[in-house]
Backbone as a ProteinNet text record, in pm:
[ID]
protein_1_A
[PRIMARY]
MDSKENKPISRRKLLTCALYGSGGLCVGSLTLFGAPVDVEGIPTVEELEKFDWGFLVDTTRCIGCGSCVRACKLENNVPDEYYRTWVERYEIDEDENVHVDSPKGALESFKEDAVQDHETVKAFFVPKICNHCRNSACTQVCPVGASYHSPDGVVLVDKEHCVGCGYCVQACPYGTRYINHERGVADKCTLCYHRIHKGMETACVEACPREARLFGNLKDPQSRIRKVLEQRRYSLLKPEMGTNPKCYYIGLDMEVK
[TERTIARY]
52.4	29.1	85.4	202.4	278	385	386.4	515.9	444.4	554.7	539.2	484.7	489	466.1	326.3	258.3	146.1	147.3	239.9	287.3	160.5	103.1	28.6	81.9	-25.4	3.8	-13.5	-1.2	11.6	-106.6	-122.4	-311	-379.5	-232.1	-268.6	-334.3	-242.7	-263.2	-408.7	-448.9	-554	-651.9	-683.2	-779.2	-813	-734.5	-746.3	-743.5	-797.7	-835.9	-986.6	-1052.1	-1188.2	-1238.4	-1326.6	-1435.2	-1575.5	-1587.3	-1735.6	-1767.6	-1873.3	-1870.9	-1934.8	-1854.7	-1906.4	-1889.2	-1867.1	-1830.1	-1958.1	-1989.2	-2146	-2140.2	-2021	-2053.2	-2041.9	-2117.9	-2156.7	-2088.4	-1985.5	-1900.4	-2009.2	-2005.1	-2116.7	-2209.3	-2299.7	-2419	-2366.8	-2253.9	-2193.9	-2307.2	-2320.3	-2414.1	-2353.7	-2359	-2311.6	-2391.7	-2405.6	-2527.7	-2658.2	-2688.9	-2780.1	-2822.7	-2707.7	-2748.6	-2617.8	-2682.1	-2541.1	-2396	-2327.3	-2171.6	-2139.6	-2091.2	-2013.8	-1920.7	-1817.9	-1723.1	-1607.2	-1504.9	-1402.3	-1292	-1245.8	-1144.9	-1191.1	-1276.3	-1350.8	-1314.5	-1263.5	-1200	-1331.5	-1286.4	-1411.2	-1361	-1431.1	-1446.4	-1310.5	-1268.4	-1179.8	-1015.2	-1044.3	-922.8	-910.3	-998.8	-1025.2	-936.1	-964.1	-972	-828.6	-723.4	-588.2	-522.5	-620.3	-532.7	-670	-607.6	-625.2	-580.4	-637.1	-585.3	-561.2	-450.8	-440.4	-381.2	-393.4	-337.6	-207.6	-115.3	37.6	17.9	26.2	53.2	193.8	288	419.2	342.4	339.5	310.3	458.9	561.2	686.7	741.3	650.6	709.6	580.5	493.8	362	429.4	384.1	385.4	262.5	143.1	35.6	-35.5	48.6	39.5	-110.1	-174.7	-320	-332.9	-193.7	-231.3	-333.4	-319.1	-385.2	-558	-615	-714.2	-795.1	-698.7	-722.3	-764.1	-663	-687.8	-790.7	-838	-947.2	-1085.1	-1100	-1186	-1225.7	-1109.8	-1137.3	-1141.3	-1109.6	-1132.1	-1240.4	-1263.5	-1403.6	-1527.6	-1504.6	-1628.4	-1704.7	-1606.1	-1688.1	-1746.3	-1843.4	-1908.5	-1830.6	-1859.9	-1770.9	-1772	-1858.3	-1819.9	-1807.3	-1767.2	-1720.7	-1635.3	-1529.8	-1416.9	-1382.6	-1323	-1300.7	-1147.3	-1075.1	-974.4	-959.3	-865.6	-838	-720.8	-652.6	-506.5	-534.9	-495.5	-540	-371.2	-396.3	-263.5	-229.2	-167	-137.3	-32	-77.8	23.3	63.2	169.1	118.5	251.4	161.9	227.6	319.3	382.4	503.3	389.9	280	199.9	171.3	197.7	153.7	28.8	-63.7	-159.3	-178.2	-268.8	-253.4	-381.1	-349.6	-438.1	-434.1	-594.2	-575.3	-719.5	-640.9	-743.8	-722.8	-847.5	-785.1	-911.5	-855.2	-928.6	-969.7	-1111	-1138.2	-1065.8	-1027.2	-989	-828.3	-776.2	-680.6	-640.8	-736.7	-785.7	-697.3	-697.3	-606.8	-462.1	-435.3	-303.7	-298.1	-240.6	-262	-144.9	-247.4	-206.9	-155.2	-154.4	-81.3	-125.2	-33.7	-56.1	-179.9	-231.2	-335.3	-314.3	-202.3	-178	-123	-215.1	-122	-80.5	-98.8	-94.4	-14.3	57.6	123.2	238	342.1	476.8	440.9	446.5	443.9	557.4	572.8	721.2	702.4	606.4	634.6	489.9	462.5	395.9	420.5	287.8	337.8	171.5	167.9	56.8	12.9	-127	-161.5	-287.3	-217.5	-379.6	-439.2	-591.4	-669.3	-748.2	-835.7	-913.1	-972.2	-1060.2	-1126.2	-1036.5	-1053.9	-987.6	-1002.8	-1084.6	-1154.6	-1139.5	-1196	-1156.8	-1194.3	-1131.9	-1188.5	-1353.8	-1338.6	-1465.1	-1498.3	-1548.5	-1613.9	-1733.7	-1771	-1901.1	-1987.4	-2004.1	-2075.9	-2143.3	-2055.2	-2154.7	-2206.3	-2205.5	-2284.3	-2417	-2411.6	-2487	-2624.1	-2563.9	-2650.7	-2764.2	-2911.2	-3004.1	-3083.2	-3006.4	-3023.3	-2911.5	-2804.3	-2638.7	-2602.2	-2653.5	-2569.4	-2422.7	-2407.8	-2252.6	-2192.4	-2107.5	-2033.1	-1895.2	-1823.4	-1672.1	-1646.8	-1614.7	-1553.6	-1474.4	-1459.7	-1360.7	-1218	-1192.2	-1028.4	-1034.7	-1132.5	-1112.7	-1107.8	-1229.9	-1234.4	-1370.1	-1408.4	-1544.6	-1602.8	-1727.5	-1788	-1929.2	-2033.6	-2128	-2203.5	-2304.4	-2391.4	-2494.2	-2449.8	-2569	-2730.1	-2710.2	-2849.2	-2977.6	-2905.2	-2950.4	-2961.3	-2832.8	-2856.7	-2985.3	-3026	-3139.9	-3085.1	-2978.4	-2966.4	-2977.3	-2976.9	-3061.2	-2956.5	-2820	-2682.3	-2667.2	-2730.9	-2683.1	-2502.5	-2445.4	-2326.1	-2201.6	-2277.5	-2242.6	-2173.7	-2284.6	-2297.9	-2223.2	-2198.4	-2122.3	-1989.6	-1953.6	-1776.9	-1690.7	-1636.6	-1548.5	-1451	-1432.4	-1287.9	-1364.2	-1497.1	-1582.4	-1550.1	-1508.8	-1512.3	-1591.9	-1712.5	-1850.8	-1910.4	-2021.2	-2090.6	-2220.7	-2329.1	-2432.9	-2448	-2439.8	-2444.4	-2601.4	-2607.8	-2724.6	-2794.6	-2706.8	-2765.5	-2796.4	-2718.9	-2811.3	-2891.3	-2874.1	-2938.8	-2870.6	-2773.2	-2669.7	-2563.7	-2534.2	-2397.1	-2295.6	-2168.9	-2077.3	-1921.6	-1807.6	-1685.6	-1578.1	-1490.7	-1321	-1340.9	-1343.9	-1366.7	-1215.9	-1077.7	-963.4	-965.5	-1033.3	-1074.4	-1029.7	-1163.4	-1185.8	-1162.4	-1251.2	-1251.2	-1081.8	-1015.1	-852.6	-767.4	-831.9	-764.9	-783.2	-901.1	-918.7	-869.9	-786.8	-735.3	-558.5	-492.9	-389	-322.3	-413.2	-334	-323.9	-258.7	-251.7	-381.5	-449.2	-505.8	-512.1	-573.9	-547.9	-473.2	-493.6	-415.9	-274.4	-279.4	-129.9	-47	-87	-67.2	-9.8	-74.5	-60.4	53.9	56.3	119.9	298.9	332.9	503.9	558.2	569.2	629.7	644.8	548.8	533.6	514	425.2	363.5	252.1	214.8	119.2	164.9	98.1	140	2.3	-9.5	-129.7	-89.6	-140.8	-83.3	-186.8	-125.9	-133.8	-124.7	-187.5	-116.4	-88.8	-172.4	-157.5	-25.4	1.4	159	278.9	346.8	493.3	590.8	599.7	675.2	612.9	473.5	441.8	522.9	532.7	575.6	560	423.9	359.7	370.5	368.6	419.7	597.7	665.9	748	814.4	692	739.5	650.5	572.1	495.6	611.2	699.4	782.8	913.6	905.5	1059.9	1020.9	913	889.6	794	809	771	602.9	484.1	367.9	237.8	162.7	62.7	-69.1	-235.6	-332.3	-399.5	-540.7	-637.4	-703.8	-734.6	-836.9	-845.6	-724.3	-733.7	-791.4	-831.8	-958.7	-1076.9	-1138.4	-1241.4	-1293	-1172.9	-1193.7	-1239.8	-1230.1	-1256.3	-1160	-1046.8	-949	-885.1	-902.4	-821.9	-741.4	-708.7	-607.3	-564.9	-552.8	-483.8	-356.2	-244.3	-157.4	-62.4	-24.6	83.5	179.8	318.4	409.4	465	519.7	558.2	413.5	329.8	220.8	217	178.6	202.5	133.5	129.7	15.3	-78.3	-41.1	-144.6	-274.6	-280.9	-364.5	-446.7	-602.1	-676.5	-783.6
-105.8	19.4	119.9	139.2	226.5	255.9	140.1	121.3	241	270.2	374.1	304.8	199.4	104.5	53.3	-11	-73.8	-184.1	-244.6	-386.5	-502.1	-587.2	-695.6	-706.7	-707.1	-681.3	-877.9	-890.8	-1050.4	-1020.6	-1175.4	-1260.1	-1174	-1217.8	-1130	-999.1	-931.9	-743.7	-723.5	-805.7	-771.3	-789.1	-946.3	-966.5	-873.7	-778.1	-703.1	-587.2	-558.8	-427.7	-416.3	-276.6	-272.1	-311.6	-401.3	-438.7	-428.1	-281.7	-235.3	-132.8	-40.8	83.8	118.3	199.8	225.4	118.7	5.7	-106.7	-235.1	-173.6	-238.4	-341.2	-344.7	-442.4	-355.6	-403.2	-349.7	-448.9	-431.4	-524.7	-553.2	-429.8	-426.9	-519.6	-545.1	-644.9	-755.5	-794.9	-895.9	-906.2	-793	-836.8	-777.9	-859.3	-786.5	-800	-679.2	-611.4	-648.6	-682	-710.8	-817.9	-911.1	-1074.9	-1100	-1180.6	-1268.5	-1327.2	-1255.2	-1318.5	-1440.9	-1493.8	-1672.1	-1657.4	-1603.3	-1599.8	-1613.1	-1740.9	-1752	-1623.2	-1582.1	-1472.2	-1333.5	-1326.2	-1188	-1124.2	-1010	-903.8	-900.1	-966.7	-940.3	-761	-750.4	-614.3	-584.5	-693.3	-660.9	-674.2	-730.1	-707.7	-610.7	-538.2	-395.4	-316	-337.5	-231.5	-229.4	-301.2	-319	-201	-123.4	-58	108.9	198.5	345.3	454.4	441.3	500.8	647.8	718.1	822.6	912.1	1019.6	1086.2	1181	1209.2	1294.4	1373.1	1530	1598.1	1704.6	1664.1	1768.8	1874	1984.8	2122.3	2165.2	2122.1	2191.2	2128	2003.7	1931.1	1938.8	1998.9	2013.3	2133.9	2114.4	2202.4	2236.6	2202	2237.1	2232.8	2076.4	2043	1998.9	1972.6	1937	1734.5	1720.5	1549.3	1492.6	1502.7	1455.9	1487.1	1604.1	1620.8	1561.1	1556.4	1488.4	1334.6	1269.3	1109.6	1104.2	1198.3	1162.1	1155.1	1242.6	1298.3	1151.8	1129.3	996.3	899	869.2	726.5	714.9	837.3	813.2	881.7	930	981.1	1111.4	1203.6	1310.2	1412.5	1506.6	1545.9	1682.2	1743.9	1836.2	1956.6	1994	2123.8	2093.7	1963.7	1967.4	1844	1842.5	1805.8	1703.6	1597	1514.9	1571.8	1637.6	1678.6	1811.2	1909.8	1987.6	2061.4	2174.5	2236.3	2377.4	2432.7	2585.2	2695.1	2787.3	2844.5	2965.5	2989.4	3098.8	3179.6	3331	3410.9	3534.1	3570.1	3659	3799.7	3908.4	4038.7	4112	4200.5	4322.1	4385.3	4392.2	4455.2	4325	4226.5	4120	4070.3	4095.5	4069.2	3891.8	3827.3	3682.4	3662.6	3617.5	3601.2	3457.9	3408.9	3254	3251.4	3121.7	3059.3	2918.2	2871.1	2722.4	2719	2772.5	2757.2	2636.4	2584.4	2439.5	2316.7	2396.3	2307.5	2268.3	2342.9	2308.4	2213	2182.6	2028.8	2066.2	2176.8	2229.8	2276.5	2268.2	2347.5	2484.2	2568.4	2719.9	2779.5	2812	2852.3	3017.9	3119.3	3216.3	3273	3365.8	3411.5	3475.6	3482.3	3544	3663.5	3716.8	3871	3910	4035.4	4118.6	4222.8	4305.4	4410.4	4504.8	4358.5	4352.7	4267	4336.4	4178.5	4091.6	3926.4	3827.7	3788.5	3824.4	3782.6	3612.9	3576.2	3453.3	3362	3226	3152.6	3000.1	2919.2	2802.8	2724.1	2618.3	2535.4	2460.4	2460.1	2362	2219.3	2119.4	2038.5	2002.9	1982.9	1968.3	1835	1763.2	1636.4	1599.5	1555.1	1484.6	1454.2	1525.1	1472.3	1360.2	1294.4	1171	1224.2	1282.9	1347.5	1216.7	1200.9	1105.6	1168.1	1301.7	1330.4	1438.8	1355.4	1445.4	1506.8	1619.6	1695.1	1639	1579.6	1510.6	1408.6	1320.4	1213.2	1265.6	1305.9	1385.6	1432.7	1513.5	1576.2	1490.7	1389.9	1312.6	1238.5	1261.9	1224	1136.9	1036.2	921.3	820.4	864	774.4	736.7	808.7	739.4	804	888.9	930.3	847.5	785.9	691.9	666.4	607.5	599.9	413.4	380.9	255.1	210.6	70.2	-11	74.2	102.7	84.3	275.2	353.9	479	589.4	522.3	622.5	685.3	806.5	850.6	834.5	772.7	731.1	765.3	767.5	755.9	657.2	638.9	545.1	561.9	569.3	604.6	568.6	435.8	354.9	412.8	486.6	556.7	697.3	800.9	926.2	985.5	1072.6	1147.5	1280.5	1316.4	1432.9	1566.8	1559.3	1692.2	1768	1728.5	1839.1	1874.3	1850.2	1885.2	1855	1740.8	1690.2	1793.3	1836.2	1941.4	2087.2	2101.1	2242.6	2256.7	2117.2	2104.9	2080.2	2062.9	1997.9	2154.8	2139	2274.6	2279.4	2204.2	2177.9	2162.4	2179.8	2207.4	2106.1	1966.5	1830.4	1774.7	1806.8	1778.8	1821.5	1736.7	1794.8	1696.3	1785.6	1676.1	1642.6	1531.8	1462.4	1497.7	1592	1591.5	1504.5	1430	1350.7	1222.9	1197.8	1075.4	1139.4	1247.5	1307.8	1289.9	1252.3	1208.8	1288.5	1279.1	1339.5	1276.7	1329.6	1254.7	1321	1256.7	1285.4	1193.6	1225.5	1131.5	984.1	914.7	809.5	719.3	769.9	695.4	593.3	601.5	516.5	351.7	374.3	212	78.4	151.9	-0.2	-25.2	39.1	75.4	-11.7	63.7	-11.8	-160.2	-205.2	-343.1	-455.4	-391.8	-487.2	-410.9	-360.3	-353.6	-202	-101.6	-36.3	112.7	202.7	332.7	409.6	532	595.9	659.5	694.5	727.6	893	971.9	1097.8	1069.6	989.7	926.9	848.3	784.1	705.8	838.9	939.3	1025.9	1138.4	1166.8	1251.7	1275.7	1333.8	1285.1	1330.1	1415.2	1519	1418.8	1348.4	1236.9	1325.1	1409.8	1498.5	1451.9	1327.3	1265.5	1188.3	1123.5	999.5	937.5	804.8	720.4	597.5	592.1	464.3	446.6	308.5	290	367.5	406.2	503.3	403	305	212.6	103.6	97.1	70.4	104.3	87	178.4	208.9	94.4	66.1	101.1	155.5	208.7	346.9	381.9	507.8	643.2	621.4	773.6	772.3	663.9	695.1	727.9	659.5	692.2	885	900.3	1012.6	1164	1099.6	1193.1	1196.5	1100.3	1091.7	1185	1186.7	1269	1387.2	1434.9	1570.5	1633.7	1757.3	1857	1869.6	1845.8	1882.7	1956.5	1978.4	2070.2	2025.6	2062.8	2023.6	2156.2	2119.8	2251.9	2222.9	2386.5	2415.7	2335	2303.3	2224	2301.6	2392.6	2458.2	2388.9	2338.3	2284.9	2163.4	2127.9	1977.3	1855.9	1872.6	1742.5	1629	1697.3	1555.7	1528.1	1612.6	1517.1	1462.3	1356.4	1279.1	1278.8	1418.4	1487.7	1555.8	1480.4	1563.5	1652.6	1764.2	1890.3	1886.7	1873.2	1946.9	2064.8	2142.6	2299.5	2381.3	2373.4	2439.3	2562	2661.8	2787.9	2886.5	2969.6	3030.3	3104.7	3119.3	3183.8	3096.1	2965.7	2892	2840.9	2814.2	2821.9	2672.3
-16.3	-4.1	10.3	84.5	59.1	-31	-115.1	-240.3	-320.5	-401.5	-482.7	-619.3	-647.4	-734.6	-697.5	-842.7	-819.5	-799.6	-716.1	-722.4	-662.2	-702.6	-604.1	-453.6	-414.5	-211.3	-206.1	-78.8	-31	-15.2	22.2	19.8	144.9	223.8	377.2	378.3	326.5	341.8	224.1	146	61.5	97.1	214.4	263.5	397	430.9	541.6	490.9	363.1	301.1	318.5	297.9	290.2	154.6	177.4	55.6	90.4	102.7	150.4	80	133	138.2	3.4	-93.4	-229.8	-309.3	-271	-335.3	-306.9	-193.6	-188.3	-76.8	-5.4	155.3	258.1	306.5	475.2	577	609.3	699.4	842.8	880.4	1026.6	1004.9	893.9	895.8	818.9	752.9	676.6	528.5	496.6	361	259.2	113.9	36.9	-89.7	-167.6	-220.2	-227.4	-62.1	-13.8	28.8	17.7	39.7	128.4	194.6	306.1	259.2	322.8	223.8	319.2	213.3	239.7	172.7	205	96.7	166.6	151.9	247.7	246.5	325.5	348.2	330.5	341.3	351.4	513.6	515.4	638.6	776	883.2	940	1020.5	1115.8	1173.9	1229.9	1299.4	1378.1	1311.8	1186.3	1109.9	1031.3	962.5	937.7	1030.8	1176.6	1291.8	1321.1	1228.2	1244.5	1155.4	1046.6	971.1	1010.4	974.9	1033.1	926.9	776.5	649	671.5	617.2	665	540.4	533.4	403.2	433.3	369.6	371.1	238.2	263.8	139.9	175.7	97.5	111.8	29	56.1	-9.1	-88.9	-14.3	-82.4	-186.1	-245.8	-389.2	-450.7	-426.6	-539.8	-625.2	-778.4	-870.8	-932.4	-905.8	-938.1	-1088.5	-1107.7	-1239.7	-1281	-1193.2	-1138.4	-1226.8	-1253.1	-1262.7	-1153.1	-1033.5	-930.3	-998.5	-1029.3	-1030.3	-1100.4	-1239.3	-1346.9	-1339.1	-1226.7	-1228.6	-1116.6	-1048.6	-969.5	-1045.1	-1142.4	-1256.3	-1303.2	-1355.9	-1463.9	-1381.4	-1279.5	-1182.7	-1162.1	-1097.2	-996.5	-1071.7	-1174.8	-1272.5	-1190.9	-1170	-1087.4	-1200.4	-1151.4	-1244.8	-1270.6	-1398.2	-1460.2	-1367.9	-1237.3	-1176.2	-1032.9	-1003.2	-853.1	-847.9	-740.4	-752.9	-601.1	-597.2	-481.1	-450.8	-515.2	-472.9	-564.6	-526.3	-577.3	-564.4	-650.5	-586	-605.2	-452.7	-441.6	-480.4	-540.5	-553.5	-488	-441.2	-299.3	-348.1	-438.4	-427.5	-316.4	-300.5	-167.9	-253.5	-256.2	-341.6	-234.2	-317.3	-258.1	-139.6	-134	-14.3	91	95	163.6	135.2	71.2	56.8	-33.4	15	-8.2	-141.3	-226.9	-332.9	-329.7	-352.8	-373.2	-513.7	-575	-683.5	-695	-772.4	-841.1	-959.5	-1062.2	-1153.6	-1230.6	-1246.7	-1229.3	-1143.3	-988.1	-926.3	-945.4	-1085.7	-1131.3	-1213	-1271.9	-1348.2	-1528.1	-1537.3	-1639.3	-1634.4	-1468.2	-1419.9	-1443.5	-1407.5	-1377.7	-1498.7	-1606.2	-1715.3	-1719.7	-1593.9	-1610.6	-1451.4	-1421.6	-1272	-1248.6	-1149.3	-1096.1	-1048.3	-1035.1	-992.7	-1099.3	-1137.3	-1251.5	-1252	-1134.1	-1110.5	-1006.8	-919.6	-838.5	-824.5	-806.1	-778	-718	-749.7	-642.6	-567.4	-476.4	-384.3	-338.6	-330.2	-292.1	-366.8	-427.1	-438.5	-443.7	-409.7	-377.2	-379.4	-361.6	-404.8	-300.5	-277.5	-151.8	-240.8	-223.5	-273.4	-133.5	-173.3	-80.8	-126	-5.7	-59.1	124.1	80.9	196.9	336	420	564.4	681.2	613.1	669.4	824.4	889.5	1055.1	1096.7	1221.3	1322.6	1389.7	1409.4	1480.8	1357	1275	1163.5	1198	1125.6	1167.3	1038.8	958.2	851.9	882.4	955.1	1023.9	1114.4	1207.8	1299	1236.9	1170.9	1132.5	1009.5	980.4	882.3	971.4	922.2	951.3	950.3	845.9	823.5	833.3	905.2	930.8	793.8	676.4	557.6	529.1	609.7	581	740.4	730	826.7	838.6	918.9	960.5	929.1	855.1	831.6	939.5	954.8	1065.8	1055.9	919.5	892.9	874.6	924.6	930.8	825.8	714.9	615.9	636.2	609.9	594.7	502.4	473.1	330.2	353.8	224.2	205.8	170.7	220.1	162.7	82	-31.1	-151.6	-154.9	-96	-84.7	4.9	94.7	202.6	226.6	129.7	138.6	121.4	127.2	105	24.9	34.6	-49.1	-2	133.2	217.3	226	181.3	182.5	345.5	440.8	585.5	569.7	541.7	557.2	465.7	362.1	260.5	377.7	442.9	498.2	613.9	673.8	800.8	775.9	675.2	665.8	632.4	708.1	764	646.4	557.5	447.1	295.9	304.4	122.1	77.8	88.9	65.9	-22.4	54.3	6.5	-97.5	-188.3	-279.1	-276.4	-374.4	-399.5	-518.7	-575	-690.1	-756.6	-834.2	-884.7	-997.4	-1020.5	-1118.6	-1060.1	-934.9	-869.5	-724.2	-708.7	-578	-464.3	-459.8	-332.4	-278.3	-158.2	-87.5	-193.2	-220.7	-290.5	-196.9	-209.9	-207.6	-185.5	-151	-152.3	-74.3	-151.1	-85.8	-64.1	-92	-60.1	-173.1	-293.4	-383	-317.9	-259.5	-203.6	-321.7	-445.3	-543.8	-602.6	-556.2	-574.3	-456.2	-326.9	-234.3	-205.8	-256.2	-207	-306.5	-425.9	-530.8	-466.5	-408	-338.2	-398.5	-462.4	-544.6	-460.6	-491.9	-439.9	-481.7	-405.7	-453.3	-597.3	-676.9	-828.1	-791.2	-730.5	-711.9	-669.1	-561	-532.3	-661.1	-694	-837.7	-930.5	-989.6	-1057	-1072.8	-933.8	-923	-940	-1020.2	-1067.4	-971	-866.3	-769.3	-631.3	-622.2	-507.2	-399.8	-401.1	-321.4	-200	-286.7	-212.2	-123.4	-16.4	13.3	127.1	122.3	124.4	229.6	355	430	546.5	626.1	771.7	874.4	923	1083.6	1175.3	1180.6	1268.3	1243.4	1150.3	1101.3	1134.3	1193	1273	1147.2	1056.6	969.8	796.3	844	682.4	670.9	538.9	498.3	576.2	549.7	615.6	749	831.2	981.2	978.6	858.6	906.4	874.1	757.8	750.8	867.9	882.3	991	1121.6	1172.2	1261.9	1259.9	1130.9	1121.1	1080.2	1021.3	958	1033.6	1040.2	1098.2	976.7	1052.2	982.8	1073	967.2	1052.9	973.4	1052.5	1020.2	969	900.4	811.8	934.9	993.3	1048.3	1181.6	1287.2	1394.9	1489.9	1454.8	1560.4	1594.1	1517.5	1477.2	1507.7	1587.5	1681.8	1599.1	1500.1	1386.1	1414.4	1441.8	1442.3	1289.4	1217.7	1051	1056.6	946.7	905.7	768.5	749	609.5	662.9	670.5	748.7	608.5	646.7	546.7	599.6	499.1	511.7	481.5	537.3	437.4	439.3	534.7	526.7	593.3	504.6	543.7	589.9	700.2	809.2	716.4	575.3	504.3	453	468.9	422	505.5	465.4	571.2	513.6
[MASK]
+++++++++++++++++++++++++++++++++++++++++++++++++++++++++++++++++++++++++++++++++++++++++++++++++++++++++++++++++++++++++++++++++++++++++++++++++++++++++++++++++++++++++++++++++++++++++++++++++++++++++++++++++++++++++++++++++++++++++++++++++++++++++++++++++

């Protein structure tokens, strides 16, 4: 999972990956597409709880190319006007004014400077994604329990039960949710569950040419993400909200909100 290549993982690791959520398996009730599960090797809740998936972004490596956004759009069939992940550009001019933009979520990269009438003295890019918070506001406000935490620490949406009320969209302090009007349900980043259970990286991690994104198991002391977090200084977005987010940032400037 933490390797840089899409190598097949061992059977043991594969069986402990999530095989539910958007893919149709609900581990809590042990049903698959509405029918009882009777398949050898399906992981138990206890096995899944050995994992706690987290995400890390190194802003010092991001070049704003938009490869991650394009990969996510293609992989997850995200509607044109919405984004499961996007990249923001921060430009600070000579008067210390901060200019932030993200044209089309950086889908087409950044073709020109946003600041035209002032000299830019500092500029950097900040990729954003669902923070899969431990104390997520979205799951707390959902009136039907359609937004929930998986046993391995991913915030997901049960599209069969979501009523499209939009409460979770309003509650998310990071702006990472939207209503898919074609289906009438809430949607968001799933950390590419359909890829995880095949032993693959998330689409955005795989697509990044600068390795600015990292995904892995926070409960594994030997995982790459744990080692990086232990060695580098990192920050969180809006820690004052008390959501306990699991998207960690390296090199995050004070201007980023």
